[in-house]
N, C-alpha and C positions, 0 to 999 in steps of 0.2 A: 146730312150729308151734303144736300146739294148748295146749303148756304156757306158752304166751305169751297166749294166747286167756283162758286160766282165769287167769293173774294179772289180767288185763284187766280180766275178770267183778268180780274181788274186790276192786276198786280201786276200780269205778265203785260197787259195793252199800257201802263202806265212806265215799264222798263224799255219795250216797244220806242215807246214817242220818244221817250230817254236819248236811246240808243239813236231813230231817226234825226233827232236835230243835232246830236254830235257829228253825226256823219253828215248832215249839211253842213254843220258849221265849218266843220276841218275840211270839207271838197271845195266849198268856197266861201272863203271868208270874209267877201264883201255883201253877200245874203245876207248877214250876221242879224241884220235890224228887218231887213226883208221878212225874214222866216222864224226867229228865235222871239222877238220883241210883241208882236202879235199873239205868241202861244201862250208866253208867260201874263200877257194880261188877261187871254181867256183863264188860265187856269185860277190867275187870282182873283177877276171877277172886280165885284165893284170897291174891293180892300185897294187897289191900285189907286193914286192921286191921280189926278187928268195931268198933271204937270208931269209926271213921270210917261204917263202914255203920248203926250206928245213926241218927248224925247226918242 
């Protein structure tokens, strides 16, 4: 049961993060690159090409 509970918490965290990003972008479009880009790069990790991170 504990394993299932942990998975549910992880899913909830992911959904909360996605909701937060959407709220941030919609409330302040000018901060899109400031908030979303680093988060996406962090989530993808080393799989993101350096050229994409610079943009």
